[in-house]
N, C-alpha and C positions, 0 to 999 in steps of 0.2 A: 088432431092436432096439425097443422101445415106448415111445409117448408120452412116458411117465414118466422112462421112462432116459431119453431123450435132451435131457432136458427139463434134469435137473439136470449132464450132463456139461457141455451145453454155455452153463450158464443165467450163470458167471461169465465166458464172455470175452466177453458180452451185457454185463453190467453193466462192465468193460474197456473194453470198449468206449463203453461208453454219461456213463462216465468224460472219455475219453478226448474224444469229442466236444465235451463242456463245458469244458475246456479249452484247447481249440484254438480254437472259435469268439469263443472272451475276444478271443485274441494274433490282429494283426496278420502276417498270410500272411511278412510277410521276419523274423519273431521265429518264424516254426519252426526245429524243427533235424531237421536230416535221419532220425534214431532213430522220431521223435514222427510221423514221417510217416509211415517203413514199417513201424510197431505198426499204426496206421491205417489203412494199404492193406489191409494181413495181415489188420486182423481184417477190414475191411471185402470182402474177398475170401469172410473167412470166414463170413461176418455172411450174406449174398447166398448162396452153398451154404446155411446150412440155411432160411431164407428158400422155395428148392426143393423140398426137400429133405420143409417143412411138406405145399404147397403138392403138391406131388405122394401124398401117402401122406396129405393131405385128413387133420389133426389139428386140426383145431378151425379155425374163423374168429378168434376174438378171438389165441388164439397164433402166425397168419400179419399180424396186421393190425399184431401189435406189432412184429414182424419185420421188416417192409415198412414201418412208417416208420422201423426204426432203418436199414433199406439211406437212407431217402432223404434220411435227416439226411447219410449216412454220403457220402451223394453229391455235395449243398449243398456238404456242409465242403470237399470233394477238388475239385471243379471248380469252385466258385465263381470267379468274374471279380476279379481284385483289382482295390484301386480306384485310380483313373485320376487322375492327379497328372502334376504337376513331376518329381517324385524317375521316376516313371515309364515319363514321353517318355523322360526324358537316360539311364537304364538303356536300354532298348531302342536308340536310337541312342546308344550309345557301345560296346554288349555284345549285342542280340539282333537288331540287323540285321545287323551282319559275318554274324556266327558262321550266320545264317539262308543271308547269300548264301552260304557257302561250303556248307552242308548243302544247296542247290540249282547248285552250280556249273555243273553240263552243260547246264542253260538259260542261266545267266551266261556260258558260253563257246560254245554255239551264237548267240546272241545276239553279244555280239564278233566273231563269223563276219559273220556277217548285213550288218552295223553294216561292219567297217573290211575288208574282204573288196572292197566296191563300192570304196567309200572310196578304197582307194591306186589302184586300178585308173582310176578315175575324173582321179584327179590327175595322173597319169604321162602319160594322153592328152590331158588340156587343155593341160598342163607343153608339152606336145610339140607340141599342133597347138590352136594357141583357138578356130580356124572349130569344131573338132568338138563345144569345150565349148560354143558357143548349140543341141548336139544331145542335151545331158546334164541342161543346168538352163536355167530362162527367161536371156534376153538382156539385157532390164532389169535381171534381179539381176548379172549382171556384170558391167553396164555402172557399175550403182550401188555394189559392193563396190569399183573399178576409183576409179572418184571420191571413195571415204570411206578409201581406204588409201592414195594419192597426198602426202598430208603429214600433219603430227603435229595432236594433236588438238586437246593445246593446251601453250602455253606457259609456264604459272603458274598454280600452283592460288591463283586467285580466289575472290571470287564471284563468277562466272557460270560458271566451275567446278563448287559446290558444287551451283548452284541447279540445271543439266543436271541435272549428273552424280545428283541423288536424284531425280529427273521420270526417270533412264533407268530407275533403281535398279524403282523400279511396273513398267516396259513390259518386263523382261529376268524378273524373276520370271514377270508374265505370260506371256509369251511362251514360255521356255521350260520350265517347269512345262504347257504347253496341251500345246507337242512329245508331254512327257512321258505326258501322260495319253491322246496318244492311242495312243502304243507298246503302253500297256496293254490301257487299255480295247478296244482293237480284238482284241486276242486273245480277246473274249468269239466272234468269229469263228473258233470253231476254232483258233486261231492263228495260220489266217492273215494277215489283216490288221495283227496285227504283227511276222509279218515281214514284209507291201510298205511299212509303215514305214519298218522301222529298213535295205531297200533303198535305198529312195527317199531317205531322211534323207543313206546317206550316199551315195551316187551325185553330189547333187545340193552338201553340203557339200565333198564332193571333188575336184568340175565350177571350182565357184569358187577352191579353195586351187591349185588346178594352174592356171587362169585368171591367178592375182593374180604366181606366181613368173612364170609367162608377160613379165608385161607389168615384172620386175621389181620388185617389191615384196612382196617375201615378204617379207623382213627385218620391212619395218611392223606386217606380218598378221599374222605368230607371234611378234615381240612386244607382240603386241600380247592377242594367244589364244592363248600359254604358260601363262601362271596363272591364267586359270577356265575353261579348256579339259577342265583334268585331273579336275575335278570334274563340268562341265556331260558332255562328252561318255561317261566313265563312267556318269554318272547316267540318262544317255539308253540304255544297253546297259541299264543295272540294272533299266530301266519295260520295254526289250524281253524281257528273259528273263520280267518278272514277268506280261506277254499273254501268253507263248513256258508257262508254267503253270498259266493258265489254260488254255490252250484243250486243253493237255494232259490237265487234268481233265475234257474232253468227248470226246477224240478216247478217249483210255485210262482208264475205266474202273477197269481191275483190277479186283478181290473188288469193289468198294464199286459200288450204285447207281450213273446219271450224274448224277440229282442232289448223294448225297453225297460224290464223285468232285469233285462243283463244289465244297461244301463246304470240305473240309478241305487240294483244296489252292488255293481263291479266298481261303482264310485265308492264308495262306504269301505269294500274291500279293496280296494288299493288303498286306502288311508291307512287302512290300519295295519295292511303292509309294510310299509312304509315305516311304519309307530314299532314295528318289529325288531324292523331295521335295522331302528337307531340303539331300541334296548341292546342289538347283538352286540353293535358295534359299543356299546361304553362294557357289557362284559369280556369279548378280545381286551380289550386292554385289562382288566381287570386278571384276566385271568391269562395275561400275558405275564404283570408288571409284578401284581400282589403273591395272585393264588401261590407261585411256588417259591415265593424270597420266601430265604431266611430265619423269616418272625419268629418268634416264641404261639405254638399251638394255639394256647390264652387268646395270641389278640388279637387271629385268620379264626376264630370262633364268635370270638364280639363285635369282629370288621363284620365279618357275611354273617351275623344277626338283623343288626343293622342295618344291614343294606338289606336285609328282605321288610323289613319292618320299611324303607322308607319305598320302598315298591310296593308295598300292600299299600299308602296314604299316597303315594301319586297318582295310582290307579282309582281309587277311589274316592281321594277328595278332588283331585287336578281340576282342572278348569270348570269347576262348580258354579262359582260364579256365572262365567260367561253363557252359560246351557241354561241358568236362570233366568235372564234376560230374556236369552232368542226365547225361550218360554215365553216366560210375560209379553216379548212382544207380537209373537202366535197368538197369545190370547187374546190381548186389545187389536191385532187387527184382524180377530175373530168379529169381534163383534162393528167393528168397523164396518164388516163383508154383511152382514146383520142389516144396519140401516140400509147398506146401499141396497139392499135386493129391495128392502119398505120401498124406498124413493123409488125406485124402479116398474117398480109395479102401478104405483101412484103416478106418472107420467105414462102407463099404461093404458090406466082405468081414467083419465083424462082426454090422450088421445080419441080412447073408441068413441 
């Protein structure tokens, strides 16, 4: 195939690509439809191939520059960052975060084991022998917990209740997110930091829980913790999973360079950490205003149980439709790419 014949055969696709680019640039991302995205990606790969062919045959700098500009425009159009808005954030929290967590479920379950197993073991040890509880966590923390849960927090929702709980809400946000940030950020130490943080928090919380059970304060503690615990404890595990994912990207880069692997896995890790922060913010509000309220324990246990079910349903089913659409699109694009490879092979054969 000579240069003139190549241009005659491929000019119509280049023009279609330019026209489609102009049309899609003028639309917001959420108004793009699947057929246009498929056409654009198909033509984009075709133009990329044409550019590589022109470069290898040295068919002129002007033609090469023209195709190079098309490729650059196509790349910017396909991979441009969507505008950040409240709608985008809400969509991520409602759909993107739970779907991503399911996609990275292996890291979540490893983090869950690292937290829950030490928690259960230390709780049993502390519940059966309070002396050993002091070996698992700070004695001052045990005494403070025992004093705090030895009586009801409030008898009524008065002005003092509102002022004190508003103050504590800010403290809980800072404290909880601080723990989650440690679980996540320490993953940069090849994941070891996240493992240690999960183990330490599991042992400490388990020891305090077991100690309170031994002191006969289990009901006071569980009626307080059951409501916000669904969001708080789950979020800590999610943050730990994000840290493990970050460490995995450094330890096992696979086909990527270590820096590329850190970028790929690190982006997902940051998204998981942001989702954990969102859950911790909700937990802080519940812990500040509902958990210590003078409502009957039966009400707290009922609401707390419903919140655990809500968290499970959210992480299990949230964003499932979005994930299925994305998967279907990926399969369709793979088929299109296979067809493109076949067409390109025939071009090579006719050229030969």
